[in-house]
N, C-alpha and C positions, 0 to 999 in steps of 0.2 A: 505492498498500500505506501502508495506517493504521501510526503511531508503533507502534499497540499488538502489529499485526503482527510490525513487523519486530520489538520486543523479541522476542517470543517465538521468530521464529529465531536471535536474538542469541543468545541464553540457549542453545540447543541448539546451535547453532556453537561456543560460551565450553566448553562442557563436554563436545564430543568428547575425546575421550582425541587424545593425539599417535600416532604409528604409532611400535611396537616391533618390533625384530629377537631374536629367543632363538638361541645356537647353544650345543649341547650337545657334550661332551668326552668323549669315555666312553676309561677308563685298558685295556679290554680286549678288544678288540676281536673274540675270539671269545664273548664276553657280548653285545656288539653285534651279531654276527650272527646268533643264536641269540632276540635280540629281536625285529629284523626276519623272522627267516624265522617264529617264535610267531605273528605280527600278522598273515601273509601268510597261514598256514593256517588261521588261526581263521577269517580275511575269509571264506575258500572254502568253510571250513565251512559257516557262515552263508549263506553266500549257497546257496548247495548244498539248505539245510534250506528256507529260501525258496523255493525253487524246485519241491521237489515240489508236486505235488497236495494238499490236504486227505483228499480219497478215499481216497488209498494207503493199503496194509494197515500194521496196526496194528506190526506187526514192524519193519519196515523206516522206519517213522517215529520209530519209536523209537530203533532203529538210528542213526540221522543225529542225534537228539536228542544218544544218549550222545555220538556224536564233537565235537555239539560241545561238548558242556559240557567231555569234556577236552581240546579246544584249547583253551576260553579259561582250565581249569586251566591252563594249560603258560603261554597268554598272562601271566598272573597271575604265577606267579613268576619269568617269565621277566621281564616289566615289572621288582616288586618286586629283581629282581641290574643288573638295566638301571642302577634308579634310583640305586644301592647305588654304582654302578662311573661314575656320570656327574656331571660340574662344569657347571650351567645356566649362561649369563653371558646377561643382559638387555639392548640399545639402545632409546635411546629416539632419537627425533629431536629434535634442536636447533630451537630458535628460527630463523625466518630470517637473524636479525641476528646472533646469536651464531655458526652458522654463518659465513655472510660475516666476522666479523671474527675466526673462528680461520683461516679460509683469509686474511684477509691478512697473518696472523701468519709466513704460509709462505710466502714468495712463493717462486715457482719459481727454483733456480739460474740464472747466466746460461748457462751450458753445456746445461742441462735440453732436451726438447723445448721447441719453440718455442711449443704451444699449450699448453704444461703450468701449469694454471690453481692450481698449487701444491707446493713440494717436498716428496714423499711422504715424504721420512726422517725430518722432523720434524715434517708435519701426521698420517701416520696414528696414531701414538703421541698424540698429543695428541688428536687428534677420537675415538678408541675409550675415552680416558679420561675425556672430557667427556661422550659421550651414554652412560657405562656405565653404570646404574641401580644398579649394586652397588656403587658406590663404586671402582670399578676406579684407584691411582693412576698416574701417566705413568709413573713410575720403574717398577710394572711391565709395562705397556704397551712400553716401548723395550727392556724384559730379553725379554718373549715376539720381540718383533721380531728378534732376534739368536739366542734359543736355540730357539726353537719351532720343530718340523720346516714345511718351504717351501708344504706345505699347509694344517695348521693355521692358518697364519701370515695367510696366504689367507683362509683360512674367517673369521679373525677382525675380517682388515681387513675384508673383504666384509658382517658384517655391522652393524660400525660405520657404513659408507660407505654402504651399502645401504637404512640406513632412514631417512637424510635423503636418498633420492630416494621414495622411497616416498609414492606421490600418492592421495587422499582423494577426489580429485571422480569425477564421472565424466559426460563429454559425451556427452549421445546425444539423439536427437531423440525425441520422446513422440509 
């Protein structure tokens, strides 16, 4: 491969964005449920309308189109309410060296599992803060670890950790 060819490949590789992961936290479960339901109903209405034969009578087609418009209007309203009640956090994959350094700064305690890679109580908030695209301070990540409900905390930790594991490669046979 010529240097020019490699230069073009390297330019594309260097321009690839790092993986990101978002976590959405909705303050109102009823709003979240309404949004999810509206999304499903709108999708079903669209699928139904698309499945109808084009030579079907005009009244039936018009009724299906009306139903689709109504479900889309409800979805729009539900989406606006959901967005207003939701906080979105974004996490970025760290460069390998930075992630390894962070892991090394938080070694497992002697009494932790033999194959533990890090001390989760200190590493998790540090990683969350380091990976936060929103600038979350480590103090807030530590506070969340203590104060948030367990499932929300697990989702926060999962968003920050899973993006570190996301691969962009595909090894396949051509």
